[in-house]
VOPAGU-2260 file (C-alpha; in pm, 1 decimal, decimal comma):
REM VOPAGU-2260
SITE   aa  ch    i         X         Y         Z
SITE  MET   A    0    4015,1    -549,4    1670,4
SITE  LYS   A    1    3857,2    -477,4    1399,0
SITE  PHE   A    2    3668,8    -831,6    1397,5
SITE  THR   A    3    3575,6    -761,4    1770,6
SITE  GLN   A    4    3381,8    -455,4    1559,4
SITE  ARG   A    5    3266,2    -638,8    1285,4
SITE  ALA   A    6    3101,0    -910,2    1515,8
SITE  ARG   A    7    2961,9    -664,5    1698,7
SITE  GLY   A    8    2789,3    -451,4    1427,5
SITE  ILE   A    9    2653,3    -845,1    1300,7
SITE  VAL   A   10    2508,5    -920,9    1579,8
SITE  GLN   A   11    2322,5    -594,4    1627,8
SITE  ALA   A   12    2195,1    -651,5    1328,1
SITE  ILE   A   13    2077,1    -948,4    1416,2
SITE  ALA   A   14    1923,3    -800,7    1724,8
SITE  VAL   A   15    1732,1    -540,6    1552,5
SITE  THR   A   16    1567,6    -781,5    1285,2
SITE  LEU   A   17    1416,0   -1029,5    1562,6
SITE  ALA   A   18    1287,4    -709,2    1756,3
SITE  LEU   A   19    1078,6    -640,3    1491,7
SITE  ALA   A   20     970,0    -971,9    1373,4
SITE  LEU   A   21     885,8   -1154,3    1671,4
SITE  PRO   A   22     636,6    -925,9    1757,0
SITE  VAL   A   23     437,5    -984,0    1416,0
SITE  VAL   A   24     490,1   -1350,1    1398,1
SITE  ALA   A   25     333,8   -1426,0    1660,2
SITE  ALA   A   26      65,9   -1193,3    1609,9
SITE  VAL   A   27     -48,3   -1303,0    1241,2
SITE  SER   A   28     -39,5   -1617,3    1049,1
SITE  PRO   A   29      27,3   -1544,8     688,7
SITE  ALA   A   30     -55,2   -1855,1     579,4
SITE  ASP   A   31    -420,2   -1822,3     690,7
SITE  ALA   A   32    -647,4   -1635,9     437,3
SITE  ARG   A   33    -978,2   -1786,2     476,5
SITE  VAL   A   34   -1227,3   -1623,5     696,2
SITE  GLY   A   35   -1122,0   -1629,5     999,4
SITE  GLY   A   36    -793,2   -1566,1     935,9
SITE  GLY   A   37    -666,0   -1876,1    1158,6
SITE  PHE   A   38    -766,8   -1667,9    1453,1
SITE  GLY   A   39    -982,3   -1845,6    1705,5
SITE  SER   A   40   -1282,1   -1608,4    1683,6
SITE  GLY   A   41   -1635,3   -1519,9    1886,2
SITE  SER   A   42   -1807,8   -1616,9    2147,9
SITE  ARG   A   43   -1993,4   -1952,3    2278,0
SITE  GLY   A   44   -2226,3   -1839,2    2545,5
SITE  THR   A   45   -2122,1   -1900,7    2899,6
SITE  ARG   A   46   -1919,8   -2173,4    2711,6
SITE  THR   A   47   -1734,9   -1963,0    2533,2
SITE  PHE   A   48   -1346,7   -2022,0    2786,2
SITE  ALA   A   49   -1481,6   -2351,4    2847,4
SITE  PRO   A   50   -1246,4   -2543,6    2523,3
SITE  PRO   A   51   -1542,7   -2822,6    2314,0
SITE  PRO   A   52   -1523,0   -3197,0    2402,3
SITE  SER   A   53   -1276,8   -3375,4    2188,7
SITE  THR   A   54   -1426,9   -3573,2    1856,0
SITE  SER   A   55   -1259,8   -3768,5    1621,4
SITE  THR   A   56   -1299,1   -3576,1    1357,1
SITE  ALA   A   57   -1057,5   -3285,5    1621,1
SITE  PRO   A   58    -888,6   -3539,0    1865,3
SITE  GLY   A   59    -686,8   -3272,0    1985,9
SITE  GLY   A   60    -957,1   -3062,2    2075,5
SITE  ALA   A   61    -958,2   -2714,8    2011,0
SITE  GLN   A   62    -734,8   -2379,3    2074,6
SITE  PRO   A   63    -862,9   -2115,5    2300,4
SITE  PHE   A   64    -956,7   -1790,8    2137,8
SITE  ASN   A   65    -753,2   -1557,0    2019,9
SITE  ARG   A   66   -1042,0   -1302,3    1902,4
SITE  THR   A   67   -1399,3   -1226,1    2156,0
SITE  PHE   A   68   -1633,9    -969,1    2321,4
SITE  THR   A   69   -1709,6   -1230,3    2596,3
SITE  GLN   A   70   -1521,3   -1119,0    2975,3
SITE  PRO   A   71   -1450,5   -1381,8    3182,3
SITE  GLY   A   72   -1703,6   -1495,1    3437,4
SITE  SER   A   73   -1980,9   -1282,6    3196,0
SITE  PRO   A   74   -2267,1   -1398,8    3068,1
SITE  GLY   A   75   -2361,5   -1518,5    2735,8
SITE  ILE   A   76   -2258,9   -1342,7    2427,1
SITE  GLY   A   77   -2056,4   -1028,6    2550,1
SITE  ALA   A   78   -2079,7    -685,7    2417,5
SITE  PRO   A   79   -1748,2    -557,6    2266,1
SITE  ALA   A   80   -1399,0    -496,9    2510,6
SITE  SER   A   81   -1270,7    -135,2    2531,8
SITE  ALA   A   82    -920,1    -187,6    2412,0
SITE  GLY   A   83    -638,3      62,2    2388,7
SITE  GLY   A   84    -476,4     139,5    1988,9
SITE  GLY   A   85    -104,6      97,3    1857,1
SITE  PHE   A   86      25,8    -169,9    1754,4
SITE  PHE   A   87     147,5    -386,1    2108,1
SITE  ASN   A   88    -217,2    -418,9    2229,2
SITE  ARG   A   89    -383,8    -521,0    1908,9
SITE  PRO   A   90    -670,4    -786,0    1954,2
SITE  GLY   A   91    -544,0   -1141,1    1821,5
SITE  ARG   A   92    -205,4   -1078,0    1915,5
SITE  GLY   A   93    -231,9   -1221,4    2268,3
SITE  LEU   A   94      67,4   -1270,6    2559,2
SITE  LEU   A   95     268,0   -1401,1    2324,7
SITE  GLY   A   96     277,6   -1124,5    2117,8
SITE  GLY   A   97     316,9    -854,7    2396,1
SITE  LEU   A   98     614,2   -1024,1    2601,2
SITE  ALA   A   99     798,8   -1024,3    2236,9
SITE  ALA   A  100     730,2    -684,3    2235,2
SITE  GLY   A  101     764,4    -562,3    2544,4
SITE  PHE   A  102    1113,7    -772,1    2572,0
SITE  LEU   A  103    1341,6    -783,9    2215,9
SITE  GLY   A  104    1210,3    -428,1    2231,7
SITE  ALA   A  105    1374,8    -285,7    2542,2
SITE  GLY   A  106    1687,0    -458,2    2389,4
SITE  LEU   A  107    1634,5    -260,2    2108,5
SITE  LEU   A  108    1615,8      66,7    2274,8
SITE  GLY   A  109    1898,5     -13,4    2457,5
SITE  MET   A  110    2082,5     -64,7    2138,8
SITE  LEU   A  111    1959,6     247,8    2039,4
SITE  PHE   A  112    2035,4     448,0    2311,5
SITE  GLY   A  113    2429,0     296,6    2278,8
SITE  GLY   A  114    2355,8       2,7    2614,7
SITE  GLY   A  115    2415,2    -260,8    2369,4
SITE  MET   A  116    2149,6    -464,5    2321,4
SITE  PHE   A  117    2284,2    -682,5    2635,4
SITE  GLY   A  118    2402,7    -386,1    2845,5
SITE  GLY   A  119    2783,0    -433,2    2673,4
SITE  LEU   A  120    2834,2    -772,5    2664,2
SITE  GLY   A  121    3062,6    -832,1    2306,4
SITE  GLY   A  122    3158,1   -1021,8    2050,7
SITE  LEU   A  123    3082,8   -1396,5    2119,3
SITE  SER   A  124    2937,8   -1299,9    2435,9
SITE  SER   A  125    2692,7   -1100,2    2249,5
SITE  ILE   A  126    2551,3   -1372,5    2080,9
SITE  PHE   A  127    2531,2   -1634,1    2341,2
SITE  GLY   A  128    2342,6   -1324,7    2528,7
SITE  LEU   A  129    2074,8   -1271,7    2263,3
SITE  ILE   A  130    1981,9   -1653,9    2234,9
SITE  LEU   A  131    2000,9   -1739,5    2665,6
SITE  GLN   A  132    1720,9   -1403,5    2578,2
SITE  ILE   A  133    1522,7   -1586,7    2350,9
SITE  GLY   A  134    1528,9   -1904,3    2520,4
SITE  LEU   A  135    1430,8   -1706,1    2801,9
SITE  ILE   A  136    1103,5   -1535,6    2627,9
SITE  PHE   A  137    1004,3   -1860,5    2542,1
SITE  ILE   A  138     992,5   -2005,4    2900,8
SITE  VAL   A  139     822,1   -1733,7    3078,6
SITE  VAL   A  140     559,6   -1703,9    2779,1
SITE  ARG   A  141     509,7   -2097,1    2779,7
SITE  LEU   A  142     415,7   -2107,3    3208,9
SITE  ALA   A  143     265,4   -1731,6    3159,5
SITE  MET   A  144     -13,5   -1908,3    2905,3
SITE  SER   A  145     -29,8   -2210,3    3052,1
SITE  TRP   A  146    -127,8   -2061,7    3402,8
SITE  TRP   A  147    -364,4   -1804,2    3250,7
SITE  GLN   A  148    -562,2   -2100,8    3044,8
SITE  ARG   A  149    -598,7   -2311,1    3381,9
SITE  ARG   A  150    -750,0   -2016,4    3511,4
SITE  HIS   A  151    -995,8   -2012,0    3298,8
SITE  GLU   A  152   -1069,8   -2365,6    3154,4
SITE  THR   A  153   -1388,4   -2490,9    3350,0
SITE  ALA   A  154   -1410,2   -2794,2    3094,6
SITE  ALA   A  155   -1584,5   -3041,9    3368,5
SITE  ALA   A  156   -1845,6   -2759,5    3473,2
SITE  TYR   A  157   -1912,2   -2763,8    3077,6
SITE  ALA   A  158   -1838,2   -3106,7    2914,7
SITE  GLY   A  159   -2226,3   -3227,8    3039,8
SITE  PRO   A  160   -2271,6   -3602,0    3147,2
SITE  ALA   A  161   -2065,7   -3920,8    3014,6
SITE  ALA   A  162   -2192,0   -4208,8    2706,8
SITE  ALA   A  163   -2397,9   -4418,3    2815,1
SITE  PRO   A  164   -2221,7   -4767,0    2731,2
SITE  GLY   A  165   -2282,5   -4838,7    2402,4
SITE  ALA   A  166   -2451,2   -4541,1    2304,7
SITE  PRO   A  167   -2387,3   -4501,8    1936,8
SITE  THR   A  168   -2015,9   -4273,4    1828,6
SITE  GLY   A  169   -1952,3   -4176,6    1475,3
SITE  PHE   A  170   -2250,5   -4276,8    1326,9
SITE  ARG   A  171   -2263,8   -4094,4    1049,3
SITE  ALA   A  172   -2593,4   -3906,0     856,3
SITE  ALA   A  173   -2681,2   -4020,5     488,4
SITE  ALA   A  174   -2700,2   -3668,9     403,7
SITE  THR   A  175   -2387,7   -3495,2     557,1
SITE  GLY   A  176   -2062,1   -3580,8     635,0
SITE  PHE   A  177   -2097,6   -3521,2     970,4
SITE  GLY   A  178   -2091,6   -3832,3    1227,6
SITE  MET   A  179   -2395,6   -3839,8    1476,9
SITE  GLY   A  180   -2206,8   -3759,5    1798,4
SITE  SER   A  181   -2230,0   -3974,4    2146,6
SITE  GLY   A  182   -2588,2   -3892,6    2245,8
SITE  SER   A  183   -2496,7   -3722,2    2540,1
SITE  ALA   A  184   -2557,7   -3371,8    2367,9
SITE  PRO   A  185   -2855,1   -3190,9    2638,9
SITE  LEU   A  186   -2975,3   -3041,2    2289,9
SITE  GLU   A  187   -3109,0   -3321,3    2060,9
SITE  ILE   A  188   -2896,8   -3204,3    1673,3
SITE  LEU   A  189   -3134,4   -3350,0    1351,2
SITE  PRO   A  190   -2959,6   -3419,2    1010,2
SITE  ALA   A  191   -3145,2   -3085,7     907,9
SITE  ASP   A  192   -2946,3   -2923,4    1153,7
SITE  TYR   A  193   -2621,0   -3093,9     985,4
SITE  GLU   A  194   -2751,3   -3001,1     686,3
SITE  ALA   A  195   -2760,8   -2648,2     767,5
SITE  PHE   A  196   -2462,3   -2657,7     921,6
SITE  GLU   A  197   -2250,9   -2756,0     561,8
SITE  ARG   A  198   -2468,7   -2539,8     386,0
SITE  LEU   A  199   -2374,3   -2200,5     653,9
SITE  LEU   A  200   -1939,9   -2403,1     567,7
SITE  GLY   A  201   -1999,1   -2294,9     170,5
SITE  ASP   A  202   -2196,5   -1983,9     202,9
SITE  ILE   A  203   -2004,4   -1844,2     384,3
SITE  GLN   A  204   -1666,2   -1930,2     273,3
SITE  ALA   A  205   -1892,1   -1776,7    -116,1
SITE  ALA   A  206   -1989,0   -1464,0      48,1
SITE  TRP   A  207   -1640,7   -1423,3     264,1
SITE  SER   A  208   -1433,1   -1389,3    -105,1
SITE  ASN   A  209   -1740,0   -1258,2    -264,8
SITE  GLU   A  210   -1696,2    -973,0      -7,2
SITE  ASP   A  211   -2090,9    -989,3      48,3
SITE  VAL   A  212   -2047,2    -799,8     376,3
SITE  ALA   A  213   -2458,8    -776,7     386,1
SITE  LYS   A  214   -2482,5   -1162,2     283,3
SITE  LEU   A  215   -2218,2   -1256,5     603,6
SITE  HIS   A  216   -2494,8   -1047,3     779,5
SITE  THR   A  217   -2749,2   -1259,1     734,3
SITE  MET   A  218   -2517,4   -1579,4     863,4
SITE  ALA   A  219   -2332,1   -1456,0    1118,5
SITE  THR   A  220   -2356,2   -1316,3    1439,9
SITE  PRO   A  221   -2260,6    -921,1    1421,7
SITE  GLU   A  222   -1919,9   -1014,9    1713,7
SITE  MET   A  223   -1797,7   -1237,7    1408,4
SITE  VAL   A  224   -1914,4    -993,8    1123,4
SITE  SER   A  225   -1709,9    -776,2    1332,0
SITE  TYR   A  226   -1407,5    -986,7    1308,9
SITE  PHE   A  227   -1488,4   -1068,2     913,1
SITE  THR   A  228   -1516,7    -685,3     784,5
SITE  LYS   A  229   -1209,1    -567,6     993,9
SITE  ASP   A  230   -1004,3    -827,3     818,6
SITE  LEU   A  231   -1195,6    -750,3     469,3
SITE  GLU   A  232   -1055,4    -380,4     535,6
SITE  ALA   A  233    -700,8    -518,9     628,5
SITE  ASN   A  234    -707,4    -678,2     294,2
SITE  ARG   A  235    -852,9    -363,3      71,9
SITE  ALA   A  236    -524,6    -233,7     262,6
SITE  ARG   A  237    -261,8    -420,5      61,4
SITE  ASN   A  238    -477,3    -436,6    -261,3
SITE  VAL   A  239    -512,6    -775,1    -252,1
SITE  VAL   A  240    -844,5    -998,2    -182,4
SITE  ASN   A  241    -821,8   -1333,0     -52,0
SITE  LYS   A  242   -1093,6   -1588,9    -317,0
SITE  VAL   A  243   -1209,0   -1964,3    -171,0
SITE  SER   A  244   -1331,1   -2137,2    -371,8
SITE  GLY   A  245   -1459,3   -2527,3    -390,7
SITE  THR   A  246   -1496,8   -2600,3     -44,8
SITE  LYS   A  247   -1628,0   -2934,1      24,9
SITE  LEU   A  248   -1665,9   -3063,1     368,8
SITE  LEU   A  249   -1497,0   -3401,0     446,5
SITE  GLN   A  250   -1572,9   -3546,2     747,1
SITE  GLY   A  251   -1746,5   -3330,6    1111,7
SITE  ASP   A  252   -1886,5   -3424,7    1396,0
SITE  LEU   A  253   -2124,6   -3234,0    1708,6
SITE  ALA   A  254   -1873,7   -3230,2    1958,3
SITE  GLU   A  255   -2132,1   -3063,3    2256,9
SITE  ALA   A  256   -2497,5   -2911,0    2233,4
SITE  TRP   A  257   -2653,1   -2683,6    2485,3
SITE  ARG   A  258   -2963,4   -2445,9    2548,4
SITE  GLU   A  259   -2919,2   -2115,8    2707,3
SITE  GLY   A  260   -3283,2   -1965,9    2808,0
SITE  ASP   A  261   -3421,9   -1907,7    2425,5
SITE  THR   A  262   -3040,9   -1936,2    2255,0
SITE  ASP   A  263   -2973,8   -2333,1    2100,8
SITE  PHE   A  264   -2608,8   -2323,6    2056,9
SITE  ALA   A  265   -2416,2   -2631,0    1882,4
SITE  SER   A  266   -2018,8   -2647,9    1809,3
SITE  VAL   A  267   -1972,4   -2910,4    1588,1
SITE  ALA   A  268   -1557,6   -2992,4    1376,6
SITE  MET   A  269   -1546,6   -3042,8    1075,8
SITE  ARG   A  270   -1275,0   -3149,9     773,5
SITE  PHE   A  271   -1306,3   -3030,2     474,8
SITE  SER   A  272   -1101,7   -2866,1     160,2
SITE  LEU   A  273   -1135,4   -2589,1     -84,1
SITE  ILE   A  274    -883,9   -2354,2    -282,3
SITE  ASP   A  275    -747,7   -2086,5     -60,0
SITE  LYS   A  276    -540,0   -1796,3    -232,4
SITE  THR   A  277    -544,6   -1440,0    -208,0
SITE  VAL   A  278    -427,9   -1251,3    -566,5
SITE  ASP   A  279    -396,6    -921,5    -621,3
SITE  ARG   A  280    -713,9    -645,0    -660,8
SITE  ALA   A  281    -596,2    -528,8    -982,1
SITE  SER   A  282    -441,5    -775,5   -1159,8
SITE  GLY   A  283    -519,9   -1113,3   -1040,6
SITE  ARG   A  284    -190,1   -1185,5   -1008,7
SITE  LEU   A  285    -149,5   -1522,4    -678,6
SITE  VAL   A  286     -40,7   -1337,3    -431,7
SITE  GLU   A  287     -79,4   -1615,3    -166,9
SITE  GLY   A  288    -216,5   -1976,4    -100,9
SITE  SER   A  289    -186,1   -2217,0    -370,9
SITE  GLU   A  290    -444,4   -2331,7    -729,0
SITE  GLN   A  291    -400,7   -2688,3    -541,3
SITE  PRO   A  292    -718,6   -2737,3    -277,4
SITE  SER   A  293    -609,3   -2774,3     131,2
SITE  GLU   A  294    -786,3   -2966,6     372,4
SITE  VAL   A  295    -862,4   -2777,5     773,9
SITE  THR   A  296    -953,7   -2807,9    1030,4
SITE  GLU   A  297   -1175,5   -2664,7    1197,4
SITE  VAL   A  298   -1470,6   -2642,0    1533,7
SITE  TRP   A  299   -1737,9   -2391,1    1492,4
SITE  THR   A  300   -2039,4   -2322,5    1733,0
SITE  PHE   A  301   -2369,2   -2160,7    1550,9
SITE  LEU   A  302   -2659,3   -2041,3    1768,3
SITE  ARG   A  303   -2978,4   -2031,4    1712,8
SITE  GLU   A  304   -3298,3   -1832,4    1864,2
SITE  ARG   A  305   -3568,9   -1989,1    1899,2
SITE  GLY   A  306   -3779,4   -1980,8    1593,9
SITE  GLY   A  307   -3458,5   -1881,6    1430,2
SITE  ASN   A  308   -3248,7   -1976,8    1222,3
SITE  TRP   A  309   -2848,7   -2136,5    1246,9
SITE  GLU   A  310   -2660,9   -1852,8    1267,9
SITE  LEU   A  311   -2257,3   -1859,5    1304,0
SITE  SER   A  312   -2123,9   -1765,3    1618,2
SITE  ALA   A  313   -1753,4   -1917,7    1646,7
SITE  ILE   A  314   -1445,9   -2061,4    1506,2
SITE  GLN   A  315   -1189,9   -2183,9    1678,5
SITE  GLN   A  316    -866,8   -2356,9    1539,5
SITE  THR   A  317    -787,5   -2728,8    1672,9
């Protein structure tokens, strides 16, 4: 009898830990503290919900956005979407975090009010019940996310015409680490544009490290700056600062380029190296990251108003 009670107590402790930890794990990627925080953030005009074509740099394509102002079916760059506050409705959490919080939260409340995590099951049955519930949650979430992605992906409508046979692919520009793409994009991207993309990659990382929001406003859209500002405020609340240095483009290619009215868009896949570390704001002690360079592959989208300069409008993970 004592063994059964002890086993039940262990199971309940594990359940409480999972109930509290899983939603947080779903919402945060602690290894990514650089610009964008490892999220997919921003907007790609009317193509926000259509994934950019894969390239030799990012053959697996890009993941959907976790944070965007654009609403499905809305034209162009959208306005901020209204959302309720609170832990269970945080931007960037996505469907996984919400369902995990709901299911496991219900189990946690059951234990707190004496009903048990699984309605009275005890001992070894509780362990199997816990495993079964986590498995069912995973299956339901995967099915729901697949349905949601299929509903909004309209890649065929935006992919553009296929490259003509024999069209040059992977041609490397002499001045930069970018390839020149397939040659099938409806908007011509010149070597000077690739140089601007590479320069923005380094300058935005530097402004982020210096927490220079005013500088970020000159290189990114208001939507992207709003995400950067929120992430910087979160770092200040933790009394840490993220320092990124040594950013170097290793490889890049054009995924697609197009025009919407007076606005040009270009999505480019970039593989780059950088030193990404988070230090204590007061002492400088290393909290996260490393002094050693690491490699990252992301798809960055830039926009340019007619006669203006390129600005960062989106970052997507690969």
